[in-house]
PDB file of N, CA, C and O in Angstrom:
ATOM      1  N   MET A   1      71.312  63.528  54.195  1.00  0.00           N
ATOM      2  CA  MET A   1      72.058  64.701  54.584  1.00  0.00           C
ATOM      3  C   MET A   1      73.168  64.965  53.562  1.00  0.00           C
ATOM      4  O   MET A   1      73.889  64.050  53.164  1.00  0.00           O
ATOM      5  N   LEU A   2      73.291  66.201  53.155  1.00  0.00           N
ATOM      6  CA  LEU A   2      74.310  66.569  52.178  1.00  0.00           C
ATOM      7  C   LEU A   2      75.622  66.872  52.871  1.00  0.00           C
ATOM      8  O   LEU A   2      75.660  67.554  53.896  1.00  0.00           O
ATOM      9  N   GLU A   3      76.697  66.354  52.297  1.00  0.00           N
ATOM     10  CA  GLU A   3      78.022  66.647  52.827  1.00  0.00           C
ATOM     11  C   GLU A   3      78.592  67.846  52.091  1.00  0.00           C
ATOM     12  O   GLU A   3      78.421  67.984  50.880  1.00  0.00           O
ATOM     13  N   LYS A   4      79.256  68.693  52.817  1.00  0.00           N
ATOM     14  CA  LYS A   4      79.914  69.832  52.196  1.00  0.00           C
ATOM     15  C   LYS A   4      81.294  69.398  51.734  1.00  0.00           C
ATOM     16  O   LYS A   4      82.071  68.847  52.513  1.00  0.00           O
ATOM     17  N   HIS A   5      81.592  69.641  50.491  1.00  0.00           N
ATOM     18  CA  HIS A   5      82.912  69.350  49.940  1.00  0.00           C
ATOM     19  C   HIS A   5      83.606  70.673  49.665  1.00  0.00           C
ATOM     20  O   HIS A   5      82.981  71.603  49.155  1.00  0.00           O
ATOM     21  N   PRO A   6      84.874  70.772  49.992  1.00  0.00           N
ATOM     22  CA  PRO A   6      85.573  72.029  49.719  1.00  0.00           C
ATOM     23  C   PRO A   6      85.666  72.285  48.230  1.00  0.00           C
ATOM     24  O   PRO A   6      85.714  71.356  47.424  1.00  0.00           O
ATOM     25  N   HIS A   7      85.691  73.535  47.887  1.00  0.00           N
ATOM     26  CA  HIS A   7      85.868  73.930  46.494  1.00  0.00           C
ATOM     27  C   HIS A   7      87.196  73.364  46.005  1.00  0.00           C
ATOM     28  O   HIS A   7      88.180  73.404  46.744  1.00  0.00           O
ATOM     29  N   PRO A   8      87.256  72.833  44.774  1.00  0.00           N
ATOM     30  CA  PRO A   8      88.513  72.224  44.288  1.00  0.00           C
ATOM     31  C   PRO A   8      89.705  73.167  44.321  1.00  0.00           C
ATOM     32  O   PRO A   8      90.843  72.717  44.449  1.00  0.00           O
ATOM     33  N   ASP A   9      89.462  74.477  44.205  1.00  0.00           N
ATOM     34  CA  ASP A   9      90.562  75.441  44.221  1.00  0.00           C
ATOM     35  C   ASP A   9      90.879  75.932  45.628  1.00  0.00           C
ATOM     36  O   ASP A   9      91.814  76.710  45.815  1.00  0.00           O
ATOM     37  N   ALA A  10      90.105  75.484  46.625  1.00  0.00           N
ATOM     38  CA  ALA A  10      90.327  75.943  48.002  1.00  0.00           C
ATOM     39  C   ALA A  10      91.641  75.373  48.529  1.00  0.00           C
ATOM     40  O   ALA A  10      91.953  74.200  48.323  1.00  0.00           O
ATOM     41  N   ASP A  11      92.392  76.211  49.200  1.00  0.00           N
ATOM     42  CA  ASP A  11      93.674  75.795  49.768  1.00  0.00           C
ATOM     43  C   ASP A  11      93.444  75.309  51.194  1.00  0.00           C
ATOM     44  O   ASP A  11      93.046  76.102  52.047  1.00  0.00           O
ATOM     45  N   PRO A  12      93.686  74.011  51.481  1.00  0.00           N
ATOM     46  CA  PRO A  12      93.452  73.505  52.828  1.00  0.00           C
ATOM     47  C   PRO A  12      94.453  74.046  53.842  1.00  0.00           C
ATOM     48  O   PRO A  12      94.245  73.928  55.049  1.00  0.00           O
ATOM     49  N   ILE A  13      95.545  74.641  53.350  1.00  0.00           N
ATOM     50  CA  ILE A  13      96.556  75.203  54.237  1.00  0.00           C
ATOM     51  C   ILE A  13      96.269  76.690  54.367  1.00  0.00           C
ATOM     52  O   ILE A  13      96.360  77.443  53.398  1.00  0.00           O
ATOM     53  N   SER A  14      95.924  77.097  55.571  1.00  0.00           N
ATOM     54  CA  SER A  14      95.600  78.500  55.774  1.00  0.00           C
ATOM     55  C   SER A  14      96.461  79.072  56.877  1.00  0.00           C
ATOM     56  O   SER A  14      97.068  78.330  57.649  1.00  0.00           O
ATOM     57  N   GLY A  15      96.515  80.363  56.952  1.00  0.00           N
ATOM     58  CA  GLY A  15      97.287  81.039  57.974  1.00  0.00           C
ATOM     59  C   GLY A  15      98.693  81.316  57.497  1.00  0.00           C
ATOM     60  O   GLY A  15      99.313  80.474  56.847  1.00  0.00           O
ATOM     61  N   PRO A  16      99.196  82.486  57.815  1.00  0.00           N
ATOM     62  CA  PRO A  16     100.506  82.892  57.284  1.00  0.00           C
ATOM     63  C   PRO A  16     101.683  82.059  57.783  1.00  0.00           C
ATOM     64  O   PRO A  16     102.592  81.766  57.006  1.00  0.00           O
ATOM     65  N   GLN A  17     101.693  81.671  59.059  1.00  0.00           N
ATOM     66  CA  GLN A  17     102.831  80.898  59.576  1.00  0.00           C
ATOM     67  C   GLN A  17     102.879  79.505  58.956  1.00  0.00           C
ATOM     68  O   GLN A  17     103.954  79.022  58.600  1.00  0.00           O
ATOM     69  N   LEU A  18     101.732  78.863  58.826  1.00  0.00           N
ATOM     70  CA  LEU A  18     101.689  77.526  58.229  1.00  0.00           C
ATOM     71  C   LEU A  18     102.075  77.584  56.760  1.00  0.00           C
ATOM     72  O   LEU A  18     102.840  76.742  56.290  1.00  0.00           O
ATOM     73  N   ARG A  19     101.561  78.556  56.035  1.00  0.00           N
ATOM     74  CA  ARG A  19     101.891  78.710  54.611  1.00  0.00           C
ATOM     75  C   ARG A  19     103.388  78.957  54.450  1.00  0.00           C
ATOM     76  O   ARG A  19     104.018  78.378  53.566  1.00  0.00           O
ATOM     77  N   GLU A  20     103.963  79.816  55.298  1.00  0.00           N
ATOM     78  CA  GLU A  20     105.396  80.113  55.224  1.00  0.00           C
ATOM     79  C   GLU A  20     106.241  78.868  55.505  1.00  0.00           C
ATOM     80  O   GLU A  20     107.261  78.648  54.852  1.00  0.00           O
ATOM     81  N   ALA A  21     105.818  78.058  56.474  1.00  0.00           N
ATOM     82  CA  ALA A  21     106.547  76.828  56.800  1.00  0.00           C
ATOM     83  C   ALA A  21     106.511  75.846  55.628  1.00  0.00           C
ATOM     84  O   ALA A  21     107.537  75.269  55.267  1.00  0.00           O
ATOM     85  N   ILE A  22     105.342  75.661  55.040  1.00  0.00           N
ATOM     86  CA  ILE A  22     105.211  74.748  53.889  1.00  0.00           C
ATOM     87  C   ILE A  22     106.042  75.254  52.716  1.00  0.00           C
ATOM     88  O   ILE A  22     106.693  74.466  52.032  1.00  0.00           O
ATOM     89  N   ASP A  23     106.024  76.563  52.480  1.00  0.00           N
ATOM     90  CA  ASP A  23     106.839  77.132  51.399  1.00  0.00           C
ATOM     91  C   ASP A  23     108.326  76.905  51.651  1.00  0.00           C
ATOM     92  O   ASP A  23     109.075  76.604  50.722  1.00  0.00           O
ATOM     93  N   GLN A  24     108.755  77.048  52.902  1.00  0.00           N
ATOM     94  CA  GLN A  24     110.167  76.842  53.254  1.00  0.00           C
ATOM     95  C   GLN A  24     110.572  75.387  53.012  1.00  0.00           C
ATOM     96  O   GLN A  24     111.646  75.124  52.470  1.00  0.00           O
ATOM     97  N   ILE A  25     109.719  74.444  53.412  1.00  0.00           N
ATOM     98  CA  ILE A  25     110.001  73.023  53.186  1.00  0.00           C
ATOM     99  C   ILE A  25     110.122  72.747  51.693  1.00  0.00           C
ATOM    100  O   ILE A  25     111.041  72.052  51.259  1.00  0.00           O
ATOM    101  N   SER A  26     109.206  73.283  50.917  1.00  0.00           N
ATOM    102  CA  SER A  26     109.231  73.090  49.466  1.00  0.00           C
ATOM    103  C   SER A  26     110.523  73.645  48.862  1.00  0.00           C
ATOM    104  O   SER A  26     111.142  73.001  48.015  1.00  0.00           O
ATOM    105  N   GLN A  27     110.921  74.828  49.297  1.00  0.00           N
ATOM    106  CA  GLN A  27     112.146  75.441  48.787  1.00  0.00           C
ATOM    107  C   GLN A  27     113.374  74.602  49.131  1.00  0.00           C
ATOM    108  O   GLN A  27     114.255  74.427  48.289  1.00  0.00           O
ATOM    109  N   ILE A  28     113.444  74.084  50.346  1.00  0.00           N
ATOM    110  CA  ILE A  28     114.578  73.254  50.769  1.00  0.00           C
ATOM    111  C   ILE A  28     114.662  71.992  49.918  1.00  0.00           C
ATOM    112  O   ILE A  28     115.745  71.611  49.475  1.00  0.00           O
ATOM    113  N   VAL A  29     113.531  71.346  49.691  1.00  0.00           N
ATOM    114  CA  VAL A  29     113.520  70.115  48.887  1.00  0.00           C
ATOM    115  C   VAL A  29     113.941  70.411  47.453  1.00  0.00           C
ATOM    116  O   VAL A  29     114.771  69.688  46.901  1.00  0.00           O
ATOM    117  N   LEU A  30     113.395  71.447  46.842  1.00  0.00           N
ATOM    118  CA  LEU A  30     113.745  71.761  45.459  1.00  0.00           C
ATOM    119  C   LEU A  30     115.218  72.130  45.311  1.00  0.00           C
ATOM    120  O   LEU A  30     115.878  71.681  44.374  1.00  0.00           O
ATOM    121  N   GLU A  31     115.735  72.945  46.226  1.00  0.00           N
ATOM    122  CA  GLU A  31     117.157  73.310  46.167  1.00  0.00           C
ATOM    123  C   GLU A  31     118.047  72.089  46.368  1.00  0.00           C
ATOM    124  O   GLU A  31     119.076  71.953  45.705  1.00  0.00           O
ATOM    125  N   GLY A  32     117.653  71.193  47.287  1.00  0.00           N
ATOM    126  CA  GLY A  32     118.419  69.974  47.515  1.00  0.00           C
ATOM    127  C   GLY A  32     118.433  69.070  46.304  1.00  0.00           C
ATOM    128  O   GLY A  32     119.464  68.483  45.976  1.00  0.00           O
ATOM    129  N   LEU A  33     117.305  68.952  45.640  1.00  0.00           N
ATOM    130  CA  LEU A  33     117.239  68.124  44.430  1.00  0.00           C
ATOM    131  C   LEU A  33     118.082  68.711  43.306  1.00  0.00           C
ATOM    132  O   LEU A  33     118.736  67.974  42.568  1.00  0.00           O
ATOM    133  N   ARG A  34     118.069  70.031  43.175  1.00  0.00           N
ATOM    134  CA  ARG A  34     118.915  70.667  42.150  1.00  0.00           C
ATOM    135  C   ARG A  34     120.395  70.442  42.453  1.00  0.00           C
ATOM    136  O   ARG A  34     121.198  70.214  41.549  1.00  0.00           O
ATOM    137  N   HIS A  35     120.738  70.509  43.725  1.00  0.00           N
ATOM    138  CA  HIS A  35     122.129  70.320  44.144  1.00  0.00           C
ATOM    139  C   HIS A  35     122.561  68.864  43.986  1.00  0.00           C
ATOM    140  O   HIS A  35     123.725  68.588  43.698  1.00  0.00           O
ATOM    141  N   GLY A  36     121.647  67.953  44.170  1.00  0.00           N
ATOM    142  CA  GLY A  36     121.970  66.540  43.994  1.00  0.00           C
ATOM    143  C   GLY A  36     121.828  65.721  45.256  1.00  0.00           C
ATOM    144  O   GLY A  36     121.612  64.511  45.188  1.00  0.00           O
ATOM    145  N   HIS A  37     121.946  66.362  46.412  1.00  0.00           N
ATOM    146  CA  HIS A  37     121.756  65.644  47.670  1.00  0.00           C
ATOM    147  C   HIS A  37     121.510  66.671  48.776  1.00  0.00           C
ATOM    148  O   HIS A  37     121.931  67.823  48.673  1.00  0.00           O
ATOM    149  N   PHE A  38     120.839  66.249  49.805  1.00  0.00           N
ATOM    150  CA  PHE A  38     120.598  67.121  50.941  1.00  0.00           C
ATOM    151  C   PHE A  38     120.091  66.294  52.114  1.00  0.00           C
ATOM    152  O   PHE A  38     119.697  65.138  51.958  1.00  0.00           O
ATOM    153  N   ARG A  39     120.110  66.903  53.275  1.00  0.00           N
ATOM    154  CA  ARG A  39     119.573  66.285  54.487  1.00  0.00           C
ATOM    155  C   ARG A  39     118.774  67.361  55.201  1.00  0.00           C
ATOM    156  O   ARG A  39     119.239  68.491  55.350  1.00  0.00           O
ATOM    157  N   ALA A  40     117.579  67.012  55.638  1.00  0.00           N
ATOM    158  CA  ALA A  40     116.740  67.944  56.373  1.00  0.00           C
ATOM    159  C   ALA A  40     116.029  67.197  57.493  1.00  0.00           C
ATOM    160  O   ALA A  40     115.712  66.014  57.371  1.00  0.00           O
ATOM    161  N   THR A  41     115.789  67.907  58.576  1.00  0.00           N
ATOM    162  CA  THR A  41     115.054  67.354  59.704  1.00  0.00           C
ATOM    163  C   THR A  41     113.916  68.306  60.032  1.00  0.00           C
ATOM    164  O   THR A  41     114.105  69.521  60.100  1.00  0.00           O
ATOM    165  N   ILE A  42     112.740  67.745  60.234  1.00  0.00           N
ATOM    166  CA  ILE A  42     111.573  68.530  60.613  1.00  0.00           C
ATOM    167  C   ILE A  42     111.055  67.965  61.927  1.00  0.00           C
ATOM    168  O   ILE A  42     110.804  66.766  62.044  1.00  0.00           O
ATOM    169  N   SER A  43     110.898  68.840  62.910  1.00  0.00           N
ATOM    170  CA  SER A  43     110.362  68.392  64.198  1.00  0.00           C
ATOM    171  C   SER A  43     109.299  69.372  64.661  1.00  0.00           C
ATOM    172  O   SER A  43     109.273  70.533  64.252  1.00  0.00           O
ATOM    173  N   SER A  44     108.430  68.879  65.517  1.00  0.00           N
ATOM    174  CA  SER A  44     107.334  69.704  66.004  1.00  0.00           C
ATOM    175  C   SER A  44     107.027  69.357  67.451  1.00  0.00           C
ATOM    176  O   SER A  44     107.259  68.234  67.898  1.00  0.00           O
ATOM    177  N   GLY A  45     106.509  70.326  68.167  1.00  0.00           N
ATOM    178  CA  GLY A  45     106.072  70.128  69.547  1.00  0.00           C
ATOM    179  C   GLY A  45     104.958  71.106  69.846  1.00  0.00           C
ATOM    180  O   GLY A  45     104.709  72.037  69.080  1.00  0.00           O
ATOM    181  N   ILE A  46     104.295  70.889  70.957  1.00  0.00           N
ATOM    182  CA  ILE A  46     103.217  71.785  71.359  1.00  0.00           C
ATOM    183  C   ILE A  46     103.775  72.755  72.389  1.00  0.00           C
ATOM    184  O   ILE A  46     104.318  72.352  73.417  1.00  0.00           O
ATOM    185  N   GLY A  47     103.630  74.040  72.091  1.00  0.00           N
ATOM    186  CA  GLY A  47     104.121  75.084  72.981  1.00  0.00           C
ATOM    187  C   GLY A  47     102.992  75.723  73.758  1.00  0.00           C
ATOM    188  O   GLY A  47     101.947  75.110  73.974  1.00  0.00           O
ATOM    189  N   LYS A  48     103.205  76.946  74.172  1.00  0.00           N
ATOM    190  CA  LYS A  48     102.204  77.692  74.937  1.00  0.00           C
ATOM    191  C   LYS A  48     100.922  77.878  74.136  1.00  0.00           C
ATOM    192  O   LYS A  48     100.955  78.058  72.919  1.00  0.00           O
ATOM    193  N   ASN A  49      99.793  77.831  74.836  1.00  0.00           N
ATOM    194  CA  ASN A  49      98.474  78.062  74.233  1.00  0.00           C
ATOM    195  C   ASN A  49      98.178  77.127  73.062  1.00  0.00           C
ATOM    196  O   ASN A  49      97.510  77.520  72.106  1.00  0.00           O
ATOM    197  N   ASN A  50      98.674  75.890  73.135  1.00  0.00           N
ATOM    198  CA  ASN A  50      98.463  74.883  72.086  1.00  0.00           C
ATOM    199  C   ASN A  50      99.022  75.285  70.727  1.00  0.00           C
ATOM    200  O   ASN A  50      98.584  74.767  69.700  1.00  0.00           O
ATOM    201  N   ARG A  51      99.979  76.200  70.712  1.00  0.00           N
ATOM    202  CA  ARG A  51     100.624  76.549  69.446  1.00  0.00           C
ATOM    203  C   ARG A  51     101.618  75.465  69.089  1.00  0.00           C
ATOM    204  O   ARG A  51     102.238  74.868  69.968  1.00  0.00           O
ATOM    205  N   ARG A  52     101.771  75.211  67.808  1.00  0.00           N
ATOM    206  CA  ARG A  52     102.725  74.208  67.344  1.00  0.00           C
ATOM    207  C   ARG A  52     104.036  74.885  67.000  1.00  0.00           C
ATOM    208  O   ARG A  52     104.068  75.819  66.199  1.00  0.00           O
ATOM    209  N   ASP A  53     105.117  74.417  67.602  1.00  0.00           N
ATOM    210  CA  ASP A  53     106.450  74.901  67.278  1.00  0.00           C
ATOM    211  C   ASP A  53     107.042  73.943  66.257  1.00  0.00           C
ATOM    212  O   ASP A  53     107.307  72.781  66.566  1.00  0.00           O
ATOM    213  N   LEU A  54     107.247  74.431  65.048  1.00  0.00           N
ATOM    214  CA  LEU A  54     107.774  73.633  63.953  1.00  0.00           C
ATOM    215  C   LEU A  54     109.187  74.107  63.659  1.00  0.00           C
ATOM    216  O   LEU A  54     109.408  75.293  63.412  1.00  0.00           O
ATOM    217  N   VAL A  55     110.151  73.181  63.686  1.00  0.00           N
ATOM    218  CA  VAL A  55     111.544  73.518  63.423  1.00  0.00           C
ATOM    219  C   VAL A  55     112.012  72.715  62.213  1.00  0.00           C
ATOM    220  O   VAL A  55     111.858  71.495  62.158  1.00  0.00           O
ATOM    221  N   ILE A  56     112.583  73.425  61.252  1.00  0.00           N
ATOM    222  CA  ILE A  56     113.136  72.808  60.048  1.00  0.00           C
ATOM    223  C   ILE A  56     114.639  73.050  60.086  1.00  0.00           C
ATOM    224  O   ILE A  56     115.086  74.197  60.125  1.00  0.00           O
ATOM    225  N   GLU A  57     115.417  71.974  60.076  1.00  0.00           N
ATOM    226  CA  GLU A  57     116.873  72.084  60.079  1.00  0.00           C
ATOM    227  C   GLU A  57     117.404  71.528  58.763  1.00  0.00           C
ATOM    228  O   GLU A  57     117.223  70.352  58.444  1.00  0.00           O
ATOM    229  N   ALA A  58     118.055  72.392  58.018  1.00  0.00           N
ATOM    230  CA  ALA A  58     118.670  71.987  56.747  1.00  0.00           C
ATOM    231  C   ALA A  58     119.814  72.964  56.480  1.00  0.00           C
ATOM    232  O   ALA A  58     119.672  73.896  55.689  1.00  0.00           O
ATOM    233  N   GLY A  59     120.918  72.747  57.130  1.00  0.00           N
ATOM    234  CA  GLY A  59     122.011  73.718  57.067  1.00  0.00           C
ATOM    235  C   GLY A  59     121.745  74.825  58.074  1.00  0.00           C
ATOM    236  O   GLY A  59     122.494  74.988  59.038  1.00  0.00           O
ATOM    237  N   LYS A  60     120.696  75.572  57.856  1.00  0.00           N
ATOM    238  CA  LYS A  60     120.223  76.586  58.796  1.00  0.00           C
ATOM    239  C   LYS A  60     118.974  76.042  59.467  1.00  0.00           C
ATOM    240  O   LYS A  60     118.347  75.103  58.975  1.00  0.00           O
ATOM    241  N   SER A  61     118.622  76.636  60.586  1.00  0.00           N
ATOM    242  CA  SER A  61     117.383  76.254  61.256  1.00  0.00           C
ATOM    243  C   SER A  61     116.342  77.346  61.059  1.00  0.00           C
ATOM    244  O   SER A  61     116.648  78.537  61.089  1.00  0.00           O
ATOM    245  N   HIS A  62     115.115  76.913  60.857  1.00  0.00           N
ATOM    246  CA  HIS A  62     113.980  77.822  60.697  1.00  0.00           C
ATOM    247  C   HIS A  62     112.919  77.375  61.686  1.00  0.00           C
ATOM    248  O   HIS A  62     112.552  76.201  61.719  1.00  0.00           O
ATOM    249  N   LYS A  63     112.420  78.310  62.496  1.00  0.00           N
ATOM    250  CA  LYS A  63     111.394  77.969  63.478  1.00  0.00           C
ATOM    251  C   LYS A  63     110.121  78.740  63.170  1.00  0.00           C
ATOM    252  O   LYS A  63     110.154  79.941  62.903  1.00  0.00           O
ATOM    253  N   PHE A  64     109.004  78.032  63.213  1.00  0.00           N
ATOM    254  CA  PHE A  64     107.702  78.623  62.977  1.00  0.00           C
ATOM    255  C   PHE A  64     106.811  78.282  64.157  1.00  0.00           C
ATOM    256  O   PHE A  64     106.824  77.149  64.638  1.00  0.00           O
ATOM    257  N   THR A  65     106.039  79.247  64.628  1.00  0.00           N
ATOM    258  CA  THR A  65     105.067  79.020  65.684  1.00  0.00           C
ATOM    259  C   THR A  65     103.695  79.167  65.056  1.00  0.00           C
ATOM    260  O   THR A  65     103.307  80.251  64.620  1.00  0.00           O
ATOM    261  N   ILE A  66     102.961  78.055  65.015  1.00  0.00           N
ATOM    262  CA  ILE A  66     101.692  78.009  64.290  1.00  0.00           C
ATOM    263  C   ILE A  66     100.542  77.925  65.289  1.00  0.00           C
ATOM    264  O   ILE A  66     100.439  76.949  66.031  1.00  0.00           O
ATOM    265  N   PRO A  67      99.676  78.942  65.314  1.00  0.00           N
ATOM    266  CA  PRO A  67      98.513  78.887  66.206  1.00  0.00           C
ATOM    267  C   PRO A  67      97.598  77.718  65.855  1.00  0.00           C
ATOM    268  O   PRO A  67      97.481  77.336  64.690  1.00  0.00           O
ATOM    269  N   GLU A  68      96.961  77.163  66.859  1.00  0.00           N
ATOM    270  CA  GLU A  68      96.092  75.997  66.660  1.00  0.00           C
ATOM    271  C   GLU A  68      95.006  76.269  65.635  1.00  0.00           C
ATOM    272  O   GLU A  68      94.641  75.377  64.869  1.00  0.00           O
ATOM    273  N   ASP A  69      94.480  77.499  65.608  1.00  0.00           N
ATOM    274  CA  ASP A  69      93.380  77.789  64.682  1.00  0.00           C
ATOM    275  C   ASP A  69      93.835  77.902  63.215  1.00  0.00           C
ATOM    276  O   ASP A  69      92.996  78.020  62.322  1.00  0.00           O
ATOM    277  N   GLU A  70      95.146  77.867  62.961  1.00  0.00           N
ATOM    278  CA  GLU A  70      95.652  77.857  61.581  1.00  0.00           C
ATOM    279  C   GLU A  70      95.788  76.435  61.030  1.00  0.00           C
ATOM    280  O   GLU A  70      96.031  76.257  59.836  1.00  0.00           O
ATOM    281  N   LEU A  71      95.635  75.428  61.883  1.00  0.00           N
ATOM    282  CA  LEU A  71      95.799  74.049  61.437  1.00  0.00           C
ATOM    283  C   LEU A  71      94.613  73.613  60.587  1.00  0.00           C
ATOM    284  O   LEU A  71      93.471  73.912  60.936  1.00  0.00           O
ATOM    285  N   PRO A  72      94.854  72.915  59.479  1.00  0.00           N
ATOM    286  CA  PRO A  72      93.742  72.421  58.664  1.00  0.00           C
ATOM    287  C   PRO A  72      92.964  71.357  59.423  1.00  0.00           C
ATOM    288  O   PRO A  72      93.538  70.603  60.208  1.00  0.00           O
ATOM    289  N   ARG A  73      91.707  71.298  59.197  1.00  0.00           N
ATOM    290  CA  ARG A  73      90.846  70.293  59.843  1.00  0.00           C
ATOM    291  C   ARG A  73      90.322  69.330  58.818  1.00  0.00           C
ATOM    292  O   ARG A  73      89.580  68.409  59.160  1.00  0.00           O
TER     293      ARG A  73
END
């Protein structure tokens, strides 16, 4: 049986909310490294309809609600 392998250029992160959350985390880390130090907290929980509530706290708080079907498998 042949296994399907994703295309090397395929992005395993799909969906606008998940992509936006990952971009926000990346931006916080890069800005913190440029500044010299930083503290960030990332937490998640399951909300209504199995959506994931992702909260990023780093000075300001950012909340993302990610539908279950946007999660990579």
